[in-house]
C-alpha positions in Angstrom: 15.9 -12.3 14.0 18.7 -13.4 11.8 19.6 -16.1 14.5 17.4 -18.6 16.3 15.9 -18.1 19.9 15.0 -20.2 22.7 12.1 -19.1 24.3 12.5 -20.8 28.3 8.8 -21.5 30.2 8.8 -18.5 32.3 5.4 -19.6 33.9 2.8 -22.0 34.5 -0.7 -21.2 36.0 -3.2 -23.7 36.6 -6.9 -21.9 37.1 -9.1 -24.3 38.4 -12.4 -25.1 36.3 -11.4 -22.6 33.4 -7.9 -22.7 31.8 -4.3 -23.8 32.0 -1.7 -20.9 31.2 1.7 -21.8 29.9 4.0 -18.4 29.1 7.5 -18.7 27.2 9.9 -15.8 26.6 12.7 -14.8 25.4 14.6 -11.8 27.1 13.3 -9.3 29.8 10.3 -8.2 29.1 11.2 -5.0 31.5 14.2 -4.2 29.8 13.7 -1.4 26.7 17.3 -1.6 26.1 16.6 -5.6 24.0 14.3 -6.9 21.7 12.3 -9.5 23.9 9.2 -11.7 23.2 6.7 -13.6 25.0 4.4 -16.3 24.2 1.9 -17.9 25.6 -0.2 -21.0 25.3 -3.9 -20.9 27.1 -5.5 -24.4 26.9 -9.3 -24.3 28.1 -11.2 -27.7 29.6 -14.0 -26.6 27.4 -11.2 -27.4 24.5 -10.4 -23.9 23.2 -6.9 -23.0 22.7 -5.5 -19.6 22.5 -2.0 -18.3 21.4 -0.8 -14.7 22.5 2.1 -13.1 21.0 3.8 -10.4 22.7 7.1 -8.2 21.6 8.8 -4.7 22.3 12.1 -3.7 20.1 14.5 -2.0 21.9 13.4 1.8 22.7 10.3 0.6 22.2 6.7 -1.2 24.2 6.3 -4.5 25.1 2.9 -5.1 23.7 0.5 -7.9 22.5 1.2 -8.3 18.8 -1.0 -11.0 17.9 -3.6 -13.4 19.3 -5.7 -16.2 17.8 -8.1 -18.5 19.8 -9.1 -21.8 18.5 -12.6 -23.3 19.5 -14.0 -26.7 19.1 -16.7 -27.1 16.9 
């Protein structure tokens, strides 16, 4: 992207006894006419953290593109 994008907090969800999920996004994920992105951060009660990156190009599908899970050693 040739500019800075603002990722707004779209959703927050707490799954009791499991994890908390924060989802940030740019552009509407269902709008296939534009480029759009989402980042989700998952914080597990056990100490693990996950980062998920989703995006879709204009005219393309909105899919998961990369994921990382960091586990407490």
